[in-house]
N, C-alpha and C positions, 0 to 999 in steps of 0.2 A: 896305193900310196896312203899313209896314215893321214887323218884329218889335219893334225897340226902342221905336218910337212906341207900339205897342199895349200893351207892358208898362208904359211910363210912364203911359199913360192909365189902365190898370187900377190901378196904385199910387195914382194921384191919386184915383180913385174910392174906394179903400179908406180913404184918409185922410179924405175927405169924410164917408163914412158913419160912420167911427169917431168923428170930431169931433162929428157930429150926435148919435150915441149918448151921447157923454160929456156933452154939454150937457143932454140929457134926463135922463141918469142922476143929475144933481145933485139931482133931485127924487125919485129912486127908487133904493132899494138894489139893488146888483148881486147876482145869484145865478147858480148854474150853469145850464146849459141843462137844460130840463125832461127828465125821464126819459121814455123812449119805451116803457116796459113795456106801456102800455095798447094800443099798436098792434102789438106783436109777435104772432106767429102764435098762440101758446097763452096769451096773457095772460089771457084770460077764463076759461080752463079750469084754470088752475093753473100752478105754476112749471115750469121746464124739467126738474127732477128727476122730475116726474110724467108726462113725455111718453113714451109707448110708442114708442120709436124713437130714432134718432140725430139730434141737432140740436146745432149749434154756433152760439153767438151771440158775435160779436166787437163789443164796445162801443167807444166813442170812445177810451177809455184804451188798449185793445188795439191799435187802429189807430195811435195816436199814438206808440207805442213805437219803431217804425221809420219812421213817416211815409212809407210806400211810396206811389208813384204807379203802380206796376205791380200790377194786381189779382191776377196770378198769384203774386206774392210774398205778398200779403195772405192769399190762400187757403191758403197752406201751414200756417197755424195750425189748420186743420181736417183731421181724418182723412177718408179715403174720397174725397179729391179727386184726380182725375187731371189733370195739367197737361201741356201740350205747348207749349214756348216757340217763338217764331218770329223776332221782330224785335229781341228784347232789351229792349223797352220795354213789352210787353203791350198794344200799341195795338189789335190784333185778337186778343183772347184765345181760346185753345183750352182749354176746361174741360170735363171729364167728371166724373161721380160714379159710383163703384162700377162702373167698367168700361163705362159707357154709350157710350163714344166721345166724343172731345173736339174734333173738327174744328169750329172756329168756334162752339163752345159750343151747337151746334144740337141736341144730343140731350138737353138738360135745359131746365127752365123757369127763365127769368131775369126778375126783376121789379125795379122801383124803387118803393118805397113801396106795394107791393102791386099795381102795374100791370104787365102784361106789357110788357117793354121791348125785346124783339127787334124788328128793323125790321118784320117781318111774321110774327108767331108761328106762324101756320098755313101761309101760302103760301110764306114764305122766311125761316126762323128763323135762318139763319147770322148770327152777331153781327158784322157789319161796323160796327155801332154798339154800344158798350158804355159805360155811365156811367163817367166818369173817376174812378179810385180816389182821386185827390188831393182830392176834395171830399166823399167819403163820410163819414157820421157813424157808421154801424154796418153790419154784414153778418150775415145769418142764413143758414145752410146747413142744409137739411132733407133727410134721407134716411130711408128706411124708410116705415112706415105713414103718417106725417104728411104725406108728399108728395101723397097722393091728394087732399088739400084743394085742390091747385093743378091746373094743366093748361095746355096740353094734354099735355105730356110728363112722364110720371111713372115711367118705367122706372128712371131713375137717381136723380133728386132735383130739388130746386129751390133757387134762390138768390134771396134778397130783399135788395136794397140800400136802405139808409135814407139819405135826404138830411138835411141839417141842419134840425132842427125850429125853429119860432119859440120863442124862450125865454120863460119866464114873466115875466121882468123884462128891462129893457133891458140889452144887453151887446154887446160886439164883440170879435172875435178876428182876428188876421192872422198868417200865417206867410210869410216871405220868405226864399228860399234861392237861393244862387248855387253853380254846380258845374262839373264837368268839361265839356269840349266846348262852352264858352260857354253852359252850362245856366242857366236862370232859372226860378224857380217862385214863384207867389204864390197863396195861398188866403186869402181875407178874407171876413168876413160881419159884419153888424150888424143888430140888430133887437130887438124885444121887444113887450110888450103894455102897454096903458094903458086906463083906464076911460073909456067914453063913455056917460054916463048909467047905464042899468041893464045894459049889456053891456060886454065888453072887446073892443078891437080890437087886432090884432097885425099886424106887418109884419116881413119879413126880406128883406134884399138880400145876395146872395152872388156872388162871382166866383172863378173858378179859371183861372189862366194858366200855361202851361208851354211852354217853347221850348228847343231845343238845336240845335246844328249837326250832331249825330250823331257816332257813334264809328267808323263805316266811312269809308273813304277811297277816293274815285273816283280812277282812274289819272290823269285829267286835272284833278282838283280839282273842288270844288263841294260844295254843301250836301247832306248825307244825313240831316238831322234832321227836326224837325217844329215846328209852331206850333199850339197849342191855346188856344182861348178859350171859356170856359164861364160862363154866367150863370144865376142862379136868383132868382126873385122869388116870395115867398109873402105872401098877405094873408088874414087870417081874422077872423071874428067869433065870440066865445065868451060863453056865459052865465056869470054870476058864481057864486061859491059860495053855496049855499042855494037855487038856482033849483029850482022844482018839477020841471022837466024839463031836465036839463043837456043842452046842445046846442052844436054847433060847425059852422061853415061855413068851409071854407078853399079858396082858389084858389091854384094853383101854376103858374108858367110857367117853363120852362127852354129855353134856347137855347145851342147850342154850334156851333163851326165848327173844322175841323181841316184843315191842309195838311201832309202828311208826304211827304217825298221818299223813299218806301219802295218796295221792289221784291221780287219773288219770285225774282229772279236771284241765285243763290249762286255758289260757287266749285267748281272741280274739287278732288279730294282733295289733289292735289299742291300746288296754289296755296293751299289752306287751311292746309296744314302749314307753308308758307313764310311766309304773312302772312294770318291769319284775318280781319283787318279790311279787307282789300282789297275793292274793288268794281270790276267791269269797266266800261269806258266805255260799253258797249252799253246800260247801264241808266241813263244820265245824264238821260234825259227822263222816267223813271218818277216818277209823283207821284199821291198819293191826296188827293182833296178831298171833304170830307163836311160837310153842314149838317144839324143835328138840332133839332127843336122838339117840346116837350111841353106840352099844356094839360090841366090836371087840376082837377076840382071835387069836393071831398069833403064829405060831410055825416054827422054823427054825432048820435044822440039816445039818451038813456037814459030811457025812459019810466017805468020803475020800476027798483029795484035788481036785478030779475031779468029785465028785458026791455030789449034795446037793438037799435039798427039802425045799420048803417054802409053808406053808399052812395058809390060813386066813379064819376064819368063822366070819360072820358079820350079824348085823341086825340094820336097821335104822327105826325110827318112827318120823313122822312129822305131826303135826296138825296145820292148819292155818284157819283164818277167816278174810278175807279182806272185811270190811263193807264199801262200797263206793257207791256214787251216780251213778246210771245207766241211769235213765230216768226222765223226767219232763213232766207231763201231757201227758204221753204215748210216748214222743219223746226222742230218744237217745241223750245223752249229746254230742256225736260226731256230730250229725246232727245240733244240736242247735249252737254249737260253730263254725261250718263251715259256718252258715248263720244266725247270730243273728237278722238280720232285718226281715227275713222271719218268724222266730220263736221268735218274740218280747215278747209275753206273757210268753213263756217258759223261755226265758233269764231273764226276770224280776224276776222270781221265783228263778233262780240261783243266781242272785245278792243279793236277800233277804235283801234289804237295810232297815235301820231303817225307820219306818213309813209305810212300806209296809206290808200288810197282804194278803197272798195268800189263795187259796182254800184248803180244806182238801185233803189229799192224793196226793197232786200235785207232791211232790218230792219222787221218788221211790229209796230207798237205799237197796242194796242187800247184804245179808250175803253170800259172796263167800267162803263158808266153805268147806274144804276138809280134809280128814284124809288119810295119806299115810303110807305104810310100805314097806320095801324092805329087803330081807334076802337072804343069799346064802353062799356057801363055794367054795373057789378056791384054787388051788395048782399049783405049777410050779416045775418041776423036771429038774435040770440042769446037763448035763453030758459033760465032756471035754475029747476029744480023739484026735488022730492024724493019718493021713494016709500019710506016708512018710513025705515030707516037709510041708504038709498042716495040720494046726490045726483046729479042729472043736469044737464048743461049741453048743451042742444041747439043745434046750429048748422045753419041752412038758408041756402044761398047760391045765387044765380042770376047768371049772366053771359051777356050777348049781346055778340058780338064780330065784327068783320069787318076784313079787311086785304087789302092788294094790293101787288104789286111789278110795276113796269113797266120792262122791259129794252128799251132802244133804243140799240144799240151799233154802232160802226163802227171801222175801222182807219185809221191814218195810216201812211205809208210813208216810210222814211228811208234814207240811205246814210251809211256811215262815211267821214269826210273829215278826215284829219289830226288825229285825236283828238276830233273833234266829230261830231255827227249833224246832217245837213241834211235837212229835209223835202223829198221829191220828188213825192209825190202824196197825195191824201186820198180815202178811200172814201166812198161815198154814205151819208148818215144811215140807220141801221137796216139796213145791208147785211150786218151780221154777226149781230145778234140783234134780233128785233122781235116781242116777245110780252108779254102781260099774264097774270099769275097771281093768282088771288083765293082767299080763304078766308072762310067765314062759319060761325059756330058758336054754338050755344046749349048752355050747360053748367049742370048742376044738381048741387049737393053737399049731402048731409045727413049729419050726424054726431052721435052721442051720446057725450059725455065723461062717464064714470061714475066716481064716487068712493064707495068703500065701505070705510071704515076704512083699512086699509093697502093696499087694492087699488084701482088706477087703471086704467081700461080705456077704449078708444075703439072704437066700431063705426061705420063710415062707408061711404058709397057715392057714387061720382061717375058722372054720365051726361054724355056728350058726343055731340051731334048735329052732324055736320060736313058741309059742302058745299064741294068744291074744284073749281076750273076753271082750265084754261089755254087762252088764245086766242093762237094763233101765226099772225101775219099774213104770215110769210114774209119772206125777205131782199130780195125784188123788189117789195115793196109798202110803201114808206116812208110813203105817205099813209094807210095802213090803210083802204083802200077795201073790204077783205074779199074781193078777187078770188081770193086764195090762202089764205083763212082755214082753219086746222085747229083743231078744238076737242076738248079732252079733259076729261072730267068724272069726278068720283069723289065719292060720298056714302056715309057710314057712320055708324053709331051704336055707341058703345062704353059698356059698363057695367063699372066697376072698383070692386069692394068692397075693404074693408080692415078688419082687426081687429088690435088691439095691446093689450098688458097690461103693467103694471108692478106689482110687489108689493114693499112695503117689509118686508124680512125683519127689519131692526132700524132704529133711527134713522139708522144710518150706511150700511147695505147695502141695495141694491135689486136685484132681478133683473127682466129684461124680455124680451119676445118679441113677435113679430108676423108677419103674413103679409098680402100685398096683391097685387092684380092691377095690373101695370104696362102702360102704353099710350103709344103715340106715333102720330100720324096719318101717312099716306103723303104724298108730295109731289103737287102739283096736276098734274104732267105724266105721271102714271102711273095711268091709269084701270084697269089690270088688277092693280096691285100691292096687296098687303094691308098692313094697319097693323102696327106693331111691337107684339108682345104678350109678356108675361112673367109668371111667378109668382115673387114675391120673398119670401124668408124672412129673418128675423134673430132673434138671441137674444144676450143679454149681461148684464152687471152694471155697477152704479155703486156706488162706495164713497167716502165723504168723512168725514173726521174732523179738524176744526179746519183746520190749514193744509195738509193733505194730501188729495189726491183722486185717484181712479183710475177709468177707464172702459174696458171691454173689450166689443166687440160683433163678433160674427161674422155674415156675410151670405152668402146663396146666391141668385143670380138665374138663374132657368131661363127662357131666351128660347125662345119658340116660333118667332119670326121676328125676327132682328136686321136693322135697316135700315142701309144706307149710302147717302149722297147725293153725287152728283158735284159737286165744287167745283173751281175753279181751284187752290185751295190744296192739294188732294190729289194733284195731278199732271196733271189733265185727262185727255185721251185718251178722253173721253166727253162727252156733251151736258150742259152745266151745268144742274143742277137735276134730272136724271134720278135715279131711285131704283133701288137694287139690294137684293135680298132675300138675307140671309145664312143663313136657316134656323135650325135649332136651335143654340143656343150656351149654354154654362154659364159663369157667372162667380161666383167665390167669393173670400172674403177675410176679413181680420181687421183691426179698427181698435182701436188702443190710445192712450189719452190719460192722462198722469200729470202732476200739478202739485203743487208744494210751495213753501213759504216757508221757506228755510233760516234766515232771520233769526229766525223764531219758535223754531226749535230751539236756536239758539246764544245767544239773548238779545241779539242785536245791536241797536243803536239805529236800525237802518234795515232795510228789507225786502230779502231776497235771493230774488226769485222764480225758480223753476226749472220748466221744462216739457219734456215729450217727447211728440211726436205721431208715431205709426208706423202705416203702412198696408201690408198685404200684399194683393195682388190677382193673381188668375190667371184668365184667360179662354181658352176653347178652343172651336173649332167641333166640332159633333157630326155634321155631314153633309159630304159631299164635293160640290164643284161648281166650275164655271169661271165667273169673273165679269169683266166689263169695268171693274169698280171697282178702280183701281190698287192701293190698299192691301190688297186681298184677293187678286186674281189667281186662280190655280188652287189651290183649297183642298182639303186632305185631312182626313179625320177626325183630330182631335187637334191640328190646327194652332192655334197660339197667336194671340190677337188682336194686331194691330199697335198701336204707340204706347201700350203699356200696361206701365208699369214694375212689376215684381214687388214691389220694395221701395222705400218712401219713408220717410225719417226727417227730422223737423224738431225740433231741439233749441234751447232758449233758456236763457240765464243772465243775470240782471240784478241791478242794485242800485238801490234807490229811497230817497232821503232826502226830507226835507221840501220842498226846492226844487231838487233835483238828482237825476240818475239816468242810467242807461245800460243797454244790452242788447247782447249778442252772440248772433246767431242762425246756425244751421248747417242747410243743406239737403243731404241725400244722396238721389240718385235713381239707381237701378240701370239697367243697360243696357236698351234697348228695341229691338225690331225694327220696321222701317218697312213690312214686307210680311208677311202671314200666313205662318206656317211653324212648324217644330219642330226641335229639336236646336240645335247651335251656330249662331250668327247670323253670316252672311257679312259681311265688312267693308263691302261696298257697301250692305248693308241694315241697318246697325247704328248706333244712337246710343249712344255709350259712357256708362258710369256717370260721374257727376261729383259733386263736393262743393263747395258755395259757402258762404262766410261773409259775413255783413253785421254791421256795427257801428254803433251809434247812441248818442249821449250828449247831455245838455242840462244847463244850470245856470242857475238864476235869479240875476240880478245886481241887479235892482230889482223893486219890486212890479209884477207884470204884464209883466215883461220877462225872457225867457229866451234865452240863446245856445244854438244847436243845431248839432251837427256829425254827419255820418254818412258811412260808406264802404260802398258796395255792392260785393260781390265783393272782399272785403278782401285776399285773397291772389292776386288776378288770375288765377283759374282760366280757362284757355283751353279751351273745350269746344264741341262741335257742338250747337247748339240746334235746328236744323231741317235735314232731309234732303230734303224735298219742298217745292215741286214741281220745282225746277230747281237742283240743286247744294247745297253745304253753306253754312250761315249760322251765325255765332257767337252765343253768349250775350253779355250785357252784360259788358264788361271792368270792371276796377276803376274806380269812379266816386266822386268826392268831392263832398260838399255841405256848405256852411256857411251859417248865417243866423241869423235871430232870430224868436222867437215873441212876439207882443204880445197882451195881453188887457186889456180894460177892464171 
């Protein structure tokens, strides 16, 4: 279906559901969306101020200030987050926490509504699917001792993304924006609850649509943008107030599909300096196609005020095929872009300029096709009791999970012909990669949240029992008869304890500290490799007095074995999915957050919110080794970790009236090296420091109608966002958006 037709259909859908909600709402007063405190991580054990560890919660108001659709931009509001841009839009985000490594967000735990959302969290966690930020209701980032509650990856932290909840009463909202590069965005939902006899029934229908022609320009012309469609349906049954046992049963279905004309192929440094938004003709066939589905059934029961049970059953399915240029005349695009003079003939085929005709089969474009599924059931039993003056909230959690990734890939071959690419042959299915990787795990978590006057502490332990397997059928057995089958297996059990404490020195000042054992499983293709292990420490303070607050937390992560996993996005040169051991690594840093309302100081009739988020991170190897993992290479003791900015600063200043407001945000990110090393960073291995400003404003013109405008990259900072795997790629240039917010 064409882009414009799909967007018009989505707008029509939003109008229909909004009209339906309006009709029903004539019999029911409208209220705001229900708060989601009861389903946040620590809601049962106390407020966020009582959490021993670093946690950031971004609610719907925080997200709405800039209305970002790039999750990397959203995450800047939290300290301790390491981000690595790639395509300018955040389609395949690279997020790390406290120096964990950021490639494809594979070193952290990512969830949606408490469900592991990576395509295959144990077998293949690289986030080629990530929930689209444009439809998120809230975001929770957990670091420190609190992360042990999750899994399987706890060395850095966890991110829980919250979808729009079913509101208590009928309501509807829509945001429609139009922007640069023929950009169009729609986010709309409608739903609510109503009584059916002795119970309440609820329904929510939601859609998110986003399309653009892209900001890069192919030499021969063409679309470099994307088209995203995302739909969510929720239906639930809820007991009414006064029930002897409050209960809820909720079903959630989500489906999305994405077509993006995106590539790994960047530019030479000379061409980037001349025109950073250029794209070579050799990438004109590159395209990512992905389809994602989620099924989730959640049950909650509060048997007594001190005993509750929360159970979730889930299944996710994801199919993707990234058709992208890998080699030219047998040479990788990474090598060609690194030295276009040495590989002049290959580079000429990449340029594919008008008037040039190359040899048949010169350009090798691979179907990076993978099918994933993940499924499981998890439950948490919460029990509150007291021993004298000490209150206890015990949490006991159990999760069974299994997942799989199926790689069945082949090449197609092209020649450059007068500015176009013509297909000249096709490789046999499965002739490039033909294997299945699986993971199965049983996880148990037990924690005691202790409150004793001004003292708040948590003592917890997590156990993971994991079985991993890779079945490689070989490139010459597309029918998977097993004639060339190679099997690798890995089983392990990990126990990760955690202890944290918060002490309220005064009503305004608290101090905190904690220590826990970090863990991440190895990949299925490495039967001899060990898991990632670390001992993580943190200490800090929180202070709040009226309109002013301050938080400072220092951390030290002592890795016994840091893991790296080969992906195409890191530059290849290794077998995709293979694991590399980095040995002993130390990562330490400081996280600072300050917030204030200058309006309260000055007595202004409107709010003037100010905030500053600063992160310092330093990581270095403690052992020397040689690695086939390109970001590491030949490592010496004291070499700094790649893709880790020492300094990150995010500043915001806003104004908020009763029906109007705005915010300007600034991000500074210091230089990063793309390969492990120490001392001055060579230009060929350096991502320069950059500063980017974003501006957003809105004004209400009618009841339930707001006009909105925003500019991303206000001063059009031209900077290198990505250096790997093949050439330089730019960050998002100055981009305008204007539109309207509607609420019923």
